[in-house]
N, C-alpha and C positions, 0 to 999 in steps of 0.2 A: 644170600640166604635163599633156601629152597622152601617154598610153600607147598604144602600137601594139597591134594585134590579138594578137601573140605575147605581149606583156607582160600583157595582160588575161587570157589563158589561163594564164600562169604564176601570176598573182595568184589566179585562180580555183582553181588546184591548191593554192596555199598556203592559201586559205580552207577548202578541202575537207579537206585532209590535215593541216594544222597541224604540219609536220615539226619545228618548233622548240618545239612544245608551249607556244605563247604564250597559249592559252586563247581562240583565235578561234572565233567562232560560225559553224558550217559551213552552207552553203546546203542546203536552201532556207530555213532560218531567216534572219531579217533583223535585223542589228544593224550597219549600215554605219558609224555613228558610233563605236561601241565597237571594231569591227574596225580602223577607221582609226587610232584612238588606240593600239591594241595594236601595230599595224604600225609606227607612228611613234615609239614609245617607245624611247629609247636604252637598251640593256642591256649590262651587263658581260659577259654570256654570249655576246654576238654581237660578235666582234672582226674588225676589218678592218685591213689594212696602212695605216700612216700614209703620206701622200704626201710629206711633208717634215719633217725633224727638224732643229732648229737645232743647229749643231755644238757650241755651249756645252752643250746638253743631253746630247749624246753623251759629251763629255769629262767632265762631272760624274759620269757613271755608270761611268766606267772607274777602277778602283782604281789608285792611283799605284804601289803595289808591283808589281802585275800588269803595268802598263805598263812599268815599269823592267825586268821580267824578260823582256820580249819580245826576240826576236832583232832585230838592227839593221835587217835587211831588212823585218821586220814593222812596226817603228816608222816606217821611211821610207814604207811603203805607207799607214799610217794618217795620217801627215802629208800625203801627197800627195792623199788623198781629202778632206782637210779644208781645201782652199784656198778654197772658197766659203763662203757663209753658212749653207747647209743641205745635207743629203744626202737622197736619195730611197732609202729602204731597202726597196723593193718586194720582196715574197716571191719567192725564187728568183733575185733579182738579184745581180750581182757584189758590190756593196757590202754587202748584208745577209749574204751567205754569207761574205764576207771577214772581216767583223767577228766573226761567230760562230766562224770558224776560228781567229782570233787567241787566243781565250780558251776553254779547255776547259770541259767540262760542270760540274766542281765549283767553278768560280771565281765570285767575287762579281761580276766585271765581266760575265760571260756572263748571269748571272741578271738583273742590272740592265738590260742591253741588250735582252734578250728582253721585259722588261716595258715598254719604251718603243717597241718597233718596231710595236706595234699600238695601236688605240684602240677603245673601245666604239662601237657603231653601232646604228641602228635596223634593222629587218628589211628595209626597202626598200633601204637602202645595202648591206646584207649581200648581198642577192640580186643587186644591180647588180655589186658587186665579184666575185661568183662567176660572173658571166656569164649569170645567169638573167633579168635585165631589161636593157633598152637604156638605162635612165637610173636615177639614184638620186634621193635627196631624200625627200620625204614624199608620202603619199597623202591625198586628201580622201575624205569619205564618198561623194561621187559617183563617184570612181575605184573605190572598193570595190563600189558598186552596179553599175557597168559591168563590173567583173571578175566579179561574182557572176552576171551575166546573159550573159556571153560564151559564144559557141558556136564 
């Protein structure tokens, strides 16, 4: 993968400041292999929105009694969004917000849904989803070296 100049500067800043406290070795020290491994490691502490969730996974996580207690219009909305095989619960999106509005904070369904809307990620994917990089995936030691030397 080829990172552009802005990506390399963002990665250099990541290496220098280590904002997620990943244990990165800051420039001018050189540990490109170790830093690449740390940036590529998928961590539970780095969550990104899932792109697609199978409807079966959504419905398994909705408590039947809580579903039954929904107003008829809410059940109809839930049935309407479940006509395909998956849903995209992007943060801030209508589907995500709608699901969370159906079930209040103290409900089992809301807790379950919140747990499946995101997934663990590596720091590169996390930065990409946050708009800090133009692409996600993994970095190589040479990517790290290029970032370390970016100006």
